[in-house]
C-alpha positions in Angstrom: 30.3 -56.0 -20.8 29.3 -52.6 -21.8 26.2 -52.7 -19.7 28.2 -53.7 -16.6 30.8 -50.8 -17.2 27.8 -48.6 -17.6 26.1 -49.6 -14.6 29.5 -49.3 -12.5 29.8 -45.8 -13.8 26.2 -44.9 -12.8 26.6 -46.3 -9.3 29.8 -44.5 -8.9 28.2 -41.1 -10.2 25.5 -41.7 -7.7 27.7 -42.6 -4.9 29.6 -39.3 -5.7 26.4 -37.4 -5.9 25.4 -38.9 -2.5 28.8 -38.1 -0.9 28.3 -34.7 -2.0 24.8 -34.3 -0.8 25.9 -35.7 2.7 28.9 -33.6 2.8 26.8 -30.5 2.2 24.5 -31.6 5.1 27.3 -32.3 7.4 28.9 -28.9 6.6 25.6 -27.3 7.1 24.8 -29.1 10.5 28.4 -28.1 11.5 27.7 -24.7 10.8 24.6 -24.8 12.5 26.5 -26.4 15.6 29.2 -23.7 15.4 26.5 -21.0 15.5 24.9 -22.6 18.3 28.0 -22.9 20.5 28.9 -19.5 19.4 25.4 -18.2 20.7 26.0 -20.4 24.0 29.5 -18.8 24.3 28.4 -15.3 23.7 25.1 -15.3 25.7 26.5 -17.1 28.7 25.9 -15.0 31.8 29.2 -16.4 33.2 32.4 -14.8 32.2 34.3 -17.1 29.7 37.4 -17.0 28.0 39.7 -19.5 25.9 43.3 -19.9 26.7 46.0 -21.3 24.7 47.8 -23.6 27.2 51.4 -23.1 26.0 51.3 -19.4 25.3 48.9 -18.4 27.9 47.2 -16.1 25.2 43.6 -15.5 25.3 42.1 -16.7 22.0 38.3 -15.7 22.5 36.3 -13.9 25.2 32.3 -13.4 25.6 30.7 -10.1 26.6 30.3 -11.4 30.4 34.0 -11.4 30.3 34.4 -7.8 29.0 31.7 -6.6 31.3 33.1 -7.8 34.4 37.0 -7.0 33.8 36.4 -3.8 31.8 38.5 -4.6 29.0 37.4 -4.7 25.2 37.4 -7.8 23.3 40.2 -6.6 20.9 42.3 -5.9 24.3 41.7 -9.1 25.6 42.9 -10.7 22.5 46.3 -9.0 23.0 46.7 -10.1 26.4 47.5 -13.4 28.1 46.0 -14.9 31.1 48.8 -13.6 33.4 47.6 -9.9 32.6 44.4 -10.5 34.8 46.3 -11.8 37.7 48.4 -9.9 40.3 52.2 -10.4 39.7 52.7 -12.6 43.0 50.1 -14.9 41.8 51.4 -15.6 38.1 54.0 -18.2 38.7 51.4 -20.4 40.6 49.1 -20.1 37.6 51.8 -21.1 35.3 52.7 -24.1 37.3 49.0 -24.9 37.5 48.5 -24.8 33.7 51.7 -26.8 32.9 51.1 -29.6 35.1 50.8 -32.9 33.5 47.7 -35.5 33.8 45.4 -32.8 34.8 41.8 -34.1 35.6 39.1 -32.5 33.3 37.1 -29.4 34.8 39.8 -28.7 37.3 40.1 -25.3 39.0 40.3 -23.4 42.0 40.1 -20.2 43.5 42.1 -17.0 42.6 42.6 -13.1 42.8 42.0 -11.6 39.7 42.5 -8.0 38.6 40.2 -5.6 36.4 41.4 -2.7 33.9 40.7 -0.2 36.6 43.2 -1.9 38.7 40.7 -3.1 41.5 41.2 -6.9 42.5 38.5 -9.3 43.4 38.2 -13.1 44.1 37.0 -15.7 41.7 36.3 -19.4 41.2 37.8 -20.7 38.0 37.2 -24.0 36.0 39.3 -25.4 33.3 37.4 -27.3 30.3 39.7 -29.0 27.8 38.3 -28.4 24.3 38.3 -31.1 21.6 40.2 -32.6 20.0 42.3 -33.9 22.7 45.6 -32.8 20.9 44.3 -29.3 21.0 45.9 -26.6 23.4 42.8 -24.8 23.7 41.2 -24.6 27.2 37.9 -22.9 27.9 37.9 -21.2 31.4 34.6 -20.4 33.1 34.6 -17.5 36.0 32.5 -17.0 38.7 32.9 -13.8 40.5 32.6 -14.8 44.5 34.0 -11.4 45.9 30.8 -10.3 47.0 29.8 -13.6 48.5 32.9 -13.8 50.6 32.4 -10.2 51.9 28.9 -11.2 52.8 30.1 -14.1 54.6 32.6 -12.0 56.6 30.1 -9.5 57.3 27.7 -12.1 58.5 30.5 -13.5 60.6 31.0 -10.0 62.1 27.3 -9.6 62.8 27.2 -12.9 64.6 30.2 -11.9 66.7 28.6 -8.8 67.3 25.3 -10.5 68.3 27.1 -12.9 70.6 28.8 -10.0 72.4 25.5 -8.1 72.8 23.8 -11.1 73.9 26.4 -11.8 76.8 26.2 -8.1 77.5 22.5 -7.9 77.9 21.7 -11.5 78.7 18.9 -11.5 76.0 17.8 -14.8 74.8 16.7 -14.7 71.1 13.9 -16.8 69.7 12.0 -17.2 66.3 8.6 -18.8 65.8 7.7 -19.7 62.3 3.9 -19.2 61.8 3.6 -21.2 58.8 5.8 -24.3 59.9 4.7 -23.8 63.5 8.4 -24.3 64.7 10.0 -22.5 67.6 13.7 -21.8 67.3 16.1 -20.6 70.3 19.5 -18.9 69.8 22.3 -18.9 72.1 21.9 -18.2 75.7 18.5 -20.0 76.2 20.4 -23.0 78.3 22.5 -20.7 80.2 19.8 -18.4 81.2 16.9 -20.6 81.9 18.5 -24.3 82.1 16.8 -25.7 79.3 18.5 -27.5 76.2 17.3 -26.6 72.9 16.3 -30.2 72.5 13.9 -29.6 75.3 12.1 -26.3 74.1 8.5 -26.7 74.0 7.1 -28.0 70.6 3.8 -26.0 70.9 4.4 -22.0 71.0 0.8 -21.2 71.7 0.5 -23.7 74.9 3.0 -21.7 76.6 3.6 -24.5 78.9 6.8 -22.7 80.3 5.0 -19.4 81.4 3.7 -19.1 84.9 0.4 -20.6 85.2 -0.9 -17.3 86.5 0.3 -15.2 83.7 -0.4 -17.9 80.9 -3.8 -16.9 79.8 -2.9 -13.1 79.5 0.3 -13.9 77.7 -1.4 -16.2 75.1 -4.0 -13.5 74.5 -1.3 -10.9 74.1 0.6 -12.8 71.5 -2.5 -13.6 69.6 -3.6 -9.8 69.4 0.0 -9.3 68.3 -0.4 -11.7 65.3 -4.2 -10.9 64.5 -3.6 -7.3 64.7 -0.1 -7.3 62.6 1.6 -5.3 65.4 5.0 -4.6 64.0 6.8 -4.5 67.3 5.6 -5.4 70.7 6.7 -5.9 74.5 5.5 -8.6 76.7 6.2 -9.1 80.4 5.5 -12.5 82.0 7.1 -15.0 84.5 9.1 -17.7 82.9 9.5 -21.3 84.6 13.0 -22.4 84.6 14.3 -26.1 84.3 14.9 -26.1 88.3 11.4 -25.2 88.8 12.1 -21.8 90.2 10.8 -18.9 87.8 12.0 -15.5 86.5 10.4 -12.2 85.4 11.1 -11.6 82.0 10.6 -8.7 79.4 9.9 -9.9 75.8 10.4 -7.5 73.1 10.5 -8.3 69.6 9.1 -7.8 65.9 6.3 -9.6 63.9 7.5 -9.9 60.2 4.9 -10.2 57.4 5.3 -11.5 53.6 4.6 -9.3 50.5 0.9 -9.6 51.1 1.1 -8.4 54.7 0.5 -11.8 56.0 2.4 -12.3 59.2 5.0 -15.1 58.8 7.4 -14.9 61.8 7.7 -13.8 65.2 11.1 -12.7 66.7 11.9 -12.0 70.2 14.4 -11.0 72.7 13.8 -12.3 76.2 15.3 -10.3 78.9 15.7 -11.6 82.4 14.3 -8.7 84.5 13.8 -11.0 87.6 16.0 -8.8 90.0 14.6 -5.8 88.7 11.1 -6.7 89.3 11.8 -8.1 92.7 13.3 -4.9 93.5 10.4 -3.0 92.6 8.2 -5.4 94.9 10.7 -4.6 97.6 10.3 -0.8 97.0 6.5 -1.4 97.1 6.6 -3.2 100.5 9.0 -0.5 101.7 6.5 2.2 100.8 3.8 0.4 102.6 6.0 0.3 105.8 6.5 3.8 105.5 2.8 4.7 105.0 2.4 2.5 108.2 5.1 4.5 110.0 3.5 7.5 108.9 0.1 6.4 110.5 1.8 5.2 113.5 3.6 8.9 113.7 0.2 10.6 113.3 -1.9 8.4 115.6 0.2 6.6 118.1 2.8 9.2 118.7 0.4 12.3 118.4 -2.0 10.9 121.5 0.8 10.9 124.1 2.6 13.7 122.8 -0.6 15.9 123.2 -1.3 14.4 126.7 2.2 15.7 127.7 1.8 19.1 126.3 -1.6 19.5 128.4 0.1 17.9 131.6 3.0 20.4 131.0 0.6 23.3 131.1 -1.0 22.0 134.2 2.1 21.5 136.2 3.1 24.9 135.3 -0.1 26.2 136.9 0.1 23.8 140.2 3.7 25.2 140.6 2.5 28.8 140.4 -0.5 28.0 142.9 1.4 25.6 145.1 -1.1 22.9 144.3 -0.7 18.9 144.5 1.5 17.9 141.6 1.8 14.1 142.3 -1.3 13.0 140.3 0.0 15.3 137.4 3.5 13.8 137.7 1.9 9.9 137.7 -0.1 11.1 134.4 3.2 12.6 132.8 5.2 9.4 133.5 2.4 7.3 131.7 2.4 9.6 128.8 6.0 9.2 128.5 5.9 5.5 128.6 3.3 5.5 125.9 5.6 7.8 123.7 8.4 5.5 124.4 6.4 2.5 123.1 5.2 4.4 120.2 8.8 5.4 119.3 10.0 1.6 119.7 7.4 0.6 117.5 8.4 3.0 114.8 12.1 1.8 115.3 10.9 -1.8 114.9 8.9 -1.1 111.8 11.5 1.1 110.2 14.3 -1.7 110.9 12.0 -4.3 109.1 11.9 -2.1 106.1 15.4 -1.6 106.1 16.0 -5.2 105.3 14.5 -4.9 101.8 17.3 -3.9 99.4 18.5 -4.9 95.8 
């Protein structure tokens, strides 16, 4: 009996020692876990604070929170979550915190205030901390103020682009050299009649460029890429969906990567068809004027010279009493030739006047 009692005491002592050892290990692991979580909290790049749901007091903050808002840790610990919100948003926040049966990781978008009085937009997310009965809530903050400003700026730029595009009738396109893909922006269908889905798959084939301009245009674009020309202007005729063609002035830039390798071509096709056709009409008018000048110097000059000579003869005949009949017939012939020359000039001038913008 004594041996049994001694064995029981020994087992009890061993169990107590084991419990003490395991409790020590547990406390040590718990300490390490707390240190790990504290490091994760402190070193997290996102601003984080711990909130007490009932009092709304701030229980803890990480350095990122202090850096973003401008308050020190001790200042935060004497504040509530209402202090970082504008007055008009505080009642709504209270209602959000106090609502029952909130799902985990719930959040939203709100306006927050920094120590210097400036306000900015954030996304926030609530995470309930264990145990379930705890009133502590971990709140993560994401500053989206600059993102929203950038989106608004992009929207303004897109609106500006659309306005410029309508004013200039330029059609913007982009060719990704690495992917071999061609992208068309707004105005392609309106100007040339093609839908974006029917845009040519192969940029280098230039199948929509007029056959007489195609080889030269391909050569110029290959030279732009091979010589890494940062900006360029190319003129050619572009075939529209209805079979007609238009003169275009393609002006753009070549974008390269950090190593100087060309990666993208971006161009703006401007419809200069009316301008080009007017230039051709001006050239035709100039030709007409040169023809008129030649007619004036040759066809008009000859009968005019005859008339000047006959006038002198008539003057002598009148003074001497000679026969003027033959001279009169020659004068009439020269006048007829002069009249025909003037009519020819008028006809050519009228033909040239038909050209216009």
